[in-house]
Backbone as JSON, one array per atom type, in Angstrom:
{
  "sequence": "MNPQRRTIAWAGAALLVVLAALAFNLISFNVMSSRMQRDSSLVSIGAGPDDQPFQPDLTGLAVEGNGRLESPLQKQMAKNLEGQPGFGAIQPVDEPAGPAGRPMLLVRVEPRTLLWTPFYSRADLQVTVLYDSEGDLSSLMGDSAVVKSSEGKRIIQRKGDFTFTDVSWGLISKPGYTDYLAREIAKQIAAELKAQK",
  "N": [[47.66, -89.26, -65.18], [50.51, -90.21, -63.45], [51.06, -92.03, -60.32], [53.24, -90.91, -58.87], [53.51, -88.27, -59.85], [51.03, -87.32, -59.1], [51.23, -87.38, -56.31], [53.23, -85.48, -55.93], [51.87, -83.22, -56.89], [49.77, -83.01, -55.0], [51.3, -82.59, -52.7], [52.48, -80.16, -53.35], [50.17, -78.52, -53.47], [49.32, -78.7, -50.82], [51.47, -77.46, -49.58], [51.2, -74.84, -50.59], [48.78, -74.11, -49.36], [49.55, -74.12, -46.65], [51.53, -72.1, -46.7], [49.95, -69.9, -47.45], [48.24, -69.76, -45.23], [50.12, -69.13, -43.24], [50.99, -66.64, -44.2], [48.61, -65.1, -44.0], [48.39, -64.98, -41.26], [50.75, -63.9, -40.28], [51.84, -61.78, -41.79], [51.41, -58.33, -42.41], [48.91, -57.12, -44.32], [46.43, -55.7, -46.48], [43.73, -55.52, -48.71], [41.09, -53.94, -48.96], [37.68, -52.92, -48.37], [36.14, -50.68, -46.16], [33.84, -49.88, -43.56], [33.52, -47.73, -41.11], [32.19, -46.68, -38.05], [32.21, -44.06, -35.71], [32.09, -42.89, -32.37], [32.29, -40.46, -29.86], [33.29, -39.01, -26.7], [34.84, -36.61, -24.9], [36.09, -35.21, -22.03], [37.56, -32.41, -20.54], [39.35, -31.23, -17.75], [40.56, -28.52, -16.04], [42.74, -27.02, -13.68], [44.07, -24.46, -11.57], [46.58, -21.91, -12.36], [46.33, -20.62, -15.67], [47.84, -19.08, -17.33], [50.13, -19.7, -18.64], [51.04, -21.85, -21.31], [50.66, -25.4, -21.12], [53.4, -27.34, -21.33], [54.83, -30.14, -21.36], [57.91, -32.05, -21.08], [57.9, -34.77, -21.39], [55.65, -37.49, -21.79], [54.04, -40.23, -20.37], [52.82, -43.27, -21.81], [50.41, -45.7, -21.71], [48.88, -48.7, -22.83], [46.12, -50.73, -22.51], [44.29, -53.84, -22.51], [42.83, -55.64, -25.16], [44.98, -58.12, -26.28], [45.9, -58.4, -28.95], [45.65, -55.85, -30.0], [47.09, -54.1, -28.39], [49.99, -53.55, -28.67], [50.28, -52.57, -31.46], [48.51, -50.37, -31.28], [49.64, -48.81, -29.26], [52.04, -48.07, -30.53], [51.03, -46.56, -32.72], [49.63, -44.51, -31.36], [51.77, -43.26, -30.04], [53.22, -42.37, -32.27], [51.4, -40.54, -33.39], [51.18, -38.58, -31.39], [53.72, -37.8, -30.6], [55.95, -35.24, -29.84], [54.01, -33.28, -30.01], [52.37, -30.21, -28.99], [51.71, -29.97, -25.54], [52.24, -32.59, -25.0], [54.89, -33.46, -25.61], [57.81, -35.54, -25.72], [56.98, -38.97, -26.21], [56.72, -41.63, -24.01], [56.47, -44.96, -24.07], [54.97, -47.16, -21.73], [54.55, -50.12, -19.73], [52.46, -50.28, -17.88], [50.43, -47.93, -16.08], [51.82, -46.6, -13.18], [50.86, -45.46, -10.47], [51.2, -42.06, -9.11], [53.29, -40.37, -11.26], [54.79, -38.12, -11.47], [54.99, -36.92, -13.85], [53.18, -36.25, -16.91], [50.62, -38.65, -17.69], [49.14, -40.92, -19.91], [46.53, -43.09, -20.44], [45.22, -45.66, -22.37], [42.54, -47.69, -22.76], [41.34, -50.64, -24.09], [38.39, -52.33, -24.83], [37.12, -54.97, -26.33], [33.97, -55.59, -27.7], [33.13, -57.06, -29.8], [35.28, -58.82, -31.93], [36.15, -59.93, -34.8], [37.88, -61.8, -37.16], [38.37, -62.82, -40.46], [39.86, -64.09, -43.48], [38.48, -62.78, -45.53], [36.38, -61.27, -44.59], [35.81, -59.08, -41.94], [35.05, -57.85, -38.66], [34.5, -55.42, -36.08], [33.69, -54.28, -32.83], [34.35, -51.96, -30.65], [35.05, -50.67, -27.44], [36.6, -47.91, -26.13], [38.46, -46.44, -23.6], [39.83, -43.43, -22.44], [42.22, -42.0, -20.39], [43.78, -39.24, -18.86], [46.27, -37.55, -17.04], [47.94, -34.74, -15.89], [49.79, -34.91, -13.88], [50.3, -37.54, -13.64], [48.75, -39.14, -11.99], [46.3, -41.22, -12.21], [44.29, -42.21, -10.66], [42.21, -40.64, -9.63], [40.55, -40.39, -11.77], [39.45, -42.8, -12.29], [36.61, -44.98, -12.29], [33.11, -43.97, -12.31], [32.77, -41.18, -12.08], [34.79, -38.27, -12.29], [37.18, -37.01, -9.95], [37.92, -33.85, -9.02], [41.07, -32.47, -8.59], [42.92, -30.59, -6.12], [44.75, -27.7, -7.0], [46.84, -26.22, -5.88], [48.24, -23.89, -6.68], [49.57, -24.65, -9.01], [49.43, -25.68, -12.46], [47.04, -28.03, -13.39], [45.93, -30.64, -15.4], [43.32, -32.7, -16.44], [41.91, -35.38, -18.26], [39.19, -37.21, -19.56], [37.79, -39.74, -21.48], [35.41, -41.42, -23.59], [35.23, -43.68, -26.2], [33.75, -45.13, -29.06], [34.08, -47.6, -31.47], [32.94, -48.98, -34.41], [33.26, -51.34, -36.83], [33.1, -52.66, -40.14], [34.6, -54.69, -42.44], [35.63, -55.82, -45.69], [37.19, -57.89, -48.14], [40.49, -58.69, -49.05], [42.21, -59.7, -46.41], [44.72, -59.77, -44.01], [45.33, -61.12, -40.71], [47.17, -59.58, -39.02], [47.08, -57.31, -40.65], [44.45, -56.37, -40.41], [44.37, -55.78, -37.69], [46.36, -53.77, -37.58], [45.12, -51.82, -39.15], [42.84, -51.2, -37.55], [44.18, -50.18, -35.29], [45.43, -47.89, -36.39], [43.17, -46.32, -37.12], [41.85, -45.96, -34.64], [43.86, -44.67, -33.12], [44.21, -42.34, -34.64], [41.75, -40.98, -34.36], [41.55, -40.63, -31.52], [43.93, -39.19, -30.95], [43.48, -36.86, -32.47], [41.32, -35.71, -31.12], [42.42, -35.33, -28.56], [44.47, -33.51, -29.17], [42.96, -31.37, -29.95], [41.96, -30.39, -27.6], [42.52, -27.78, -25.34]],
  "CA": [[48.75, -88.81, -64.32], [51.0, -91.35, -62.67], [50.97, -91.8, -58.86], [54.32, -90.05, -58.37], [53.16, -86.88, -60.17], [49.86, -86.96, -58.29], [51.74, -87.12, -54.96], [53.94, -84.19, -55.98], [50.84, -82.19, -57.03], [49.1, -82.86, -53.7], [52.27, -81.99, -51.78], [52.59, -78.75, -53.74], [48.93, -77.85, -53.06], [49.34, -78.6, -49.36], [52.47, -76.44, -49.24], [50.59, -73.54, -50.88], [47.79, -73.83, -48.31], [50.3, -73.8, -45.43], [52.16, -70.79, -46.89], [48.88, -68.9, -47.42], [47.81, -69.63, -43.83], [51.17, -68.39, -42.53], [50.97, -65.24, -44.67], [47.44, -64.43, -43.44], [48.53, -64.85, -39.81], [52.01, -63.29, -39.87], [52.22, -60.61, -42.58], [50.39, -57.29, -42.41], [48.47, -56.6, -45.62], [44.99, -55.69, -46.7], [43.12, -54.9, -49.88], [39.75, -54.08, -48.41], [36.78, -51.79, -48.2], [35.73, -50.64, -44.76], [32.83, -48.93, -43.11], [33.71, -47.57, -39.67], [31.44, -45.65, -37.35], [32.9, -43.62, -34.5], [31.34, -42.02, -31.45], [33.25, -40.1, -28.82], [33.0, -38.0, -25.7], [36.08, -36.34, -24.16], [35.93, -34.09, -21.09], [38.83, -31.89, -20.03], [39.22, -30.48, -16.51], [41.79, -27.8, -15.74], [42.76, -26.29, -12.41], [45.3, -23.7, -11.37], [46.82, -20.81, -13.31], [46.42, -21.05, -17.07], [48.46, -18.01, -18.11], [51.21, -20.29, -19.43], [50.62, -23.13, -21.9], [51.24, -26.59, -20.5], [54.33, -27.92, -22.3], [55.72, -31.12, -20.7], [58.98, -32.64, -21.9], [57.7, -36.21, -21.55], [54.36, -38.04, -21.38], [53.98, -41.69, -20.38], [51.68, -43.82, -22.55], [50.13, -47.13, -21.47], [47.71, -49.22, -23.53], [45.67, -51.98, -21.88], [43.1, -54.46, -23.09], [42.97, -56.76, -26.08], [46.38, -58.39, -26.56], [46.23, -58.19, -30.35], [45.67, -54.43, -30.35], [47.9, -53.29, -27.47], [51.26, -53.08, -29.22], [50.12, -51.66, -32.59], [47.85, -49.14, -30.87], [50.62, -48.0, -28.54], [52.95, -47.49, -31.53], [50.31, -45.54, -33.48], [49.37, -43.37, -30.47], [53.05, -42.57, -29.85], [53.54, -41.71, -33.54], [50.49, -39.41, -33.6], [51.3, -37.56, -30.35], [55.12, -37.46, -30.37], [56.37, -33.87, -30.13], [52.87, -32.36, -30.09], [52.22, -29.35, -27.81], [50.93, -30.58, -24.47], [52.64, -33.99, -24.8], [56.34, -33.62, -25.67], [58.22, -36.89, -26.12], [56.09, -40.02, -25.7], [57.44, -42.78, -23.46], [55.58, -46.11, -23.82], [55.18, -47.9, -20.49], [53.71, -51.31, -19.68], [51.25, -49.97, -17.12], [50.6, -46.73, -15.26], [52.14, -47.01, -11.82], [50.68, -44.4, -9.48], [51.68, -40.74, -9.5], [54.6, -40.52, -11.9], [55.49, -36.85, -11.49], [54.95, -36.45, -15.23], [51.88, -36.62, -17.47], [50.39, -40.06, -18.04], [47.98, -41.18, -20.75], [46.15, -44.5, -20.45], [44.2, -46.02, -23.35], [42.07, -49.03, -22.4], [40.48, -51.17, -25.16], [37.52, -53.45, -24.46], [36.36, -55.4, -27.51], [32.69, -56.28, -27.56], [33.23, -58.03, -30.89], [36.48, -58.69, -32.75], [36.11, -61.11, -35.66], [38.71, -61.71, -38.35], [38.51, -63.89, -41.44], [40.64, -63.52, -44.59], [37.66, -62.05, -46.5], [35.38, -60.45, -43.9], [36.16, -58.85, -40.54], [34.26, -56.8, -38.02], [34.91, -55.09, -34.72], [32.91, -53.34, -32.03], [35.32, -51.71, -29.59], [34.86, -49.57, -26.48], [37.92, -47.43, -25.74], [38.46, -45.41, -22.56], [41.08, -42.66, -22.41], [42.44, -41.24, -19.15], [45.01, -38.43, -18.91], [46.5, -36.69, -15.88], [49.2, -34.02, -16.09], [50.73, -35.29, -12.82], [50.5, -38.98, -13.7], [47.91, -39.84, -11.02], [45.04, -41.52, -12.88], [43.33, -42.81, -9.72], [41.03, -39.78, -9.45], [39.73, -40.49, -12.98], [38.85, -44.14, -12.36], [35.22, -45.01, -11.86], [32.12, -43.28, -13.15], [32.89, -39.73, -12.05], [36.13, -37.79, -11.99], [37.34, -36.19, -8.76], [38.79, -32.73, -9.36], [42.13, -32.32, -7.6], [43.33, -29.24, -5.75], [45.92, -27.37, -7.82], [47.89, -25.65, -5.05], [49.04, -22.9, -7.4], [50.18, -25.12, -10.25], [48.48, -26.07, -13.5], [46.71, -29.46, -13.45], [44.99, -30.96, -16.48], [42.82, -34.07, -16.44], [40.99, -35.66, -19.37], [38.57, -38.55, -19.53], [36.98, -39.88, -22.69], [34.89, -42.72, -24.03], [35.16, -43.77, -27.66], [33.2, -46.38, -29.59], [34.43, -47.83, -32.88], [32.25, -50.12, -34.99], [33.81, -51.48, -38.18], [32.86, -53.84, -40.98], [35.55, -54.66, -43.57], [35.61, -56.99, -46.55], [38.24, -57.87, -49.15], [41.56, -59.64, -48.76], [42.68, -59.1, -45.16], [45.46, -60.63, -43.08], [45.02, -60.81, -39.31], [47.91, -58.37, -38.61], [46.63, -56.16, -41.45], [43.22, -55.84, -39.82], [44.76, -55.2, -36.4], [47.05, -52.5, -37.85], [44.1, -50.87, -39.62], [42.07, -50.74, -36.39], [45.06, -49.35, -34.46], [45.58, -46.59, -37.06], [41.92, -45.55, -37.04], [41.61, -45.6, -33.24], [44.86, -43.67, -32.71], [43.96, -41.09, -35.36], [40.59, -40.32, -33.74], [41.87, -40.21, -30.15], [44.95, -38.15, -31.01], [42.87, -35.64, -32.98], [40.49, -35.1, -30.06], [43.32, -34.86, -27.5], [45.18, -32.32, -29.64], [42.0, -30.27, -30.05], [41.73, -29.88, -26.25], [43.55, -26.79, -24.95]],
  "C": [[49.2, -89.98, -63.46], [51.0, -91.0, -61.18], [52.04, -90.86, -58.32], [53.99, -88.56, -58.64], [51.96, -86.41, -59.34], [50.3, -86.62, -56.87], [52.44, -85.77, -54.91], [52.93, -83.04, -56.08], [50.13, -81.94, -55.7], [50.03, -82.21, -52.68], [52.44, -80.51, -52.08], [51.36, -77.95, -53.3], [48.9, -77.66, -51.55], [50.33, -77.53, -48.91], [51.92, -75.03, -49.49], [49.57, -73.15, -49.81], [48.49, -73.41, -47.02], [50.93, -72.41, -45.55], [51.12, -69.67, -46.85], [48.41, -68.67, -45.99], [48.83, -68.84, -43.02], [51.14, -66.92, -42.91], [49.8, -64.49, -44.04], [47.55, -64.22, -41.93], [49.77, -64.08, -39.37], [52.35, -61.99, -40.58], [51.07, -59.61, -42.6], [50.11, -56.81, -43.83], [46.95, -56.59, -45.65], [44.66, -54.97, -48.0], [41.63, -54.99, -49.58], [38.97, -52.78, -48.5], [36.27, -51.86, -46.77], [34.64, -49.61, -44.55], [32.95, -48.85, -41.59], [32.86, -46.42, -39.15], [32.15, -45.35, -36.04], [31.95, -42.77, -33.67], [32.29, -41.7, -30.3], [32.72, -39.02, -27.89], [34.27, -37.82, -24.88], [35.88, -35.08, -23.33], [37.3, -33.71, -20.57], [38.57, -31.02, -18.81], [40.56, -29.81, -16.24], [41.66, -27.07, -14.41], [44.09, -25.56, -12.3], [45.49, -22.65, -12.44], [46.97, -21.32, -14.74], [47.02, -19.96, -17.95], [49.62, -18.51, -18.96], [50.72, -21.59, -20.04], [51.34, -24.29, -21.23], [52.1, -27.31, -21.54], [55.27, -28.91, -21.61], [56.8, -31.62, -21.67], [58.66, -34.08, -22.27], [56.31, -36.59, -21.06], [54.43, -39.56, -21.46], [52.72, -42.15, -21.1], [51.55, -45.3, -22.27], [48.87, -47.5, -22.24], [47.37, -50.56, -22.92], [44.49, -52.54, -22.65], [43.42, -55.63, -23.97], [44.43, -56.94, -26.48], [46.79, -58.14, -28.0], [46.4, -56.71, -30.68], [46.65, -53.6, -29.53], [49.14, -52.7, -28.12], [51.08, -52.18, -30.44], [49.46, -50.33, -32.22], [48.81, -48.23, -30.11], [51.59, -47.33, -29.51], [52.28, -46.37, -32.31], [50.03, -44.3, -32.63], [50.66, -42.57, -30.27], [53.42, -41.78, -31.11], [52.68, -40.45, -33.73], [50.66, -38.28, -32.59], [52.72, -37.07, -30.11], [55.42, -36.01, -30.79], [55.24, -32.85, -30.22], [52.82, -31.48, -28.83], [51.31, -30.02, -26.78], [51.33, -32.02, -24.19], [54.16, -34.15, -24.77], [56.71, -34.99, -26.22], [57.28, -37.91, -25.49], [56.94, -41.21, -25.25], [56.46, -43.92, -23.22], [55.97, -46.81, -22.52], [54.21, -49.09, -20.49], [52.39, -51.05, -18.96], [51.48, -48.69, -16.31], [50.8, -47.14, -13.81], [52.07, -45.83, -10.87], [51.17, -43.06, -9.97], [53.1, -40.82, -10.03], [55.4, -39.23, -11.89], [55.61, -36.28, -12.89], [53.6, -36.86, -15.81], [51.81, -38.09, -17.86], [49.09, -40.16, -18.84], [47.75, -42.69, -20.78], [45.04, -44.69, -21.47], [43.82, -47.47, -23.07], [41.05, -49.5, -23.46], [39.7, -52.37, -24.64], [36.72, -53.87, -25.69], [35.05, -56.07, -27.12], [32.63, -57.39, -28.6], [34.54, -57.78, -31.61], [36.6, -59.99, -33.55], [36.99, -60.87, -36.87], [38.56, -62.98, -39.18], [39.29, -63.28, -42.6], [39.82, -62.65, -45.55], [36.63, -61.12, -45.87], [35.8, -60.33, -42.43], [35.26, -57.77, -39.97], [34.74, -56.62, -36.58], [33.92, -54.11, -34.11], [33.73, -53.13, -30.76], [34.91, -50.52, -28.74], [36.25, -49.18, -26.0], [37.76, -46.31, -24.72], [39.83, -44.75, -22.54], [41.12, -41.87, -21.12], [43.77, -40.5, -19.26], [45.08, -37.59, -17.66], [47.87, -36.06, -16.03], [50.23, -34.32, -15.01], [50.96, -36.8, -12.77], [49.67, -39.78, -12.73], [46.52, -40.05, -11.63], [43.96, -42.01, -11.93], [42.07, -41.96, -9.56], [40.1, -39.83, -10.66], [39.06, -41.85, -13.14], [37.42, -44.08, -11.85], [34.34, -44.16, -12.75], [32.28, -41.77, -13.17], [34.31, -39.33, -11.66], [36.11, -36.94, -10.72], [38.34, -35.1, -9.1], [39.79, -32.53, -8.23], [42.39, -30.84, -7.3], [44.64, -28.92, -6.48], [47.09, -26.82, -7.04], [48.83, -24.75, -5.85], [49.71, -23.39, -8.66], [49.1, -25.63, -11.2], [48.3, -27.59, -13.5], [45.67, -29.66, -14.55], [44.62, -32.43, -16.37], [41.86, -34.22, -17.61], [40.47, -37.08, -19.23], [37.65, -38.65, -20.74], [36.54, -41.31, -22.92], [34.7, -42.68, -25.53], [34.57, -45.12, -28.03], [33.55, -46.45, -31.07], [33.71, -49.1, -33.34], [32.67, -50.21, -36.45], [33.32, -52.76, -38.84], [33.77, -53.68, -42.19], [35.44, -55.93, -44.38], [36.64, -56.8, -47.66], [39.22, -58.98, -48.87], [42.34, -59.08, -47.58], [43.48, -60.12, -44.35], [45.1, -60.23, -41.66], [45.82, -59.61, -38.81], [47.48, -57.13, -39.39], [45.37, -55.54, -40.88], [43.51, -55.17, -38.48], [45.44, -53.85, -36.61], [46.08, -51.43, -38.32], [43.3, -50.32, -38.44], [42.92, -49.81, -35.52], [45.23, -47.97, -35.07], [44.34, -45.73, -36.89], [41.63, -45.09, -35.62], [42.57, -44.49, -32.81], [44.61, -42.33, -33.38], [42.84, -40.3, -34.7], [40.93, -39.78, -32.35], [42.88, -39.07, -30.15], [44.36, -36.83, -31.48], [42.06, -34.94, -31.88], [41.35, -34.6, -28.9], [44.02, -33.58, -27.92], [44.24, -31.13, -29.74], [41.69, -29.65, -28.69], [42.86, -28.91, -25.9], [43.71, -26.77, -23.44]]
}
């Protein structure tokens, strides 16, 4: 092989490596097998008259924590809860800002481990969920919830802790793994929230 053809071959190989690296970092795809373990605990506190079902028109949704997971998880949570009884329309917000006068749901993700490679990935995530029908999450912060006075109206508070441990292998892009985690986390949390009456 003459030097010119060798240079073209090396340039072509380098271009393929660059394109593959870009694809694995920018495009969401995965062909993988996964083993995920979940553990959860969700407590619901209600006060006031419960003769009428709680049907809000709008619920605020904030997701905090790992930057890679925030946006996909917020989209998945909104998709899974939109229009459901007890939630109504879902309005994503950047952060919960004090009593909002409408229900507020906060999902906080704390990764203990979050490792991605194109062929093997794993995650160990602690997720905290806080919900208040009046939008005031301050009474749910800390180790124990403070039950609010209802003053004749229906108040619902929920607090939950979820643990997700995953091991995946195959052909996995970074956005593909993030989207997979967001789907699984949102599915579990939404199912447990919808099961609460």
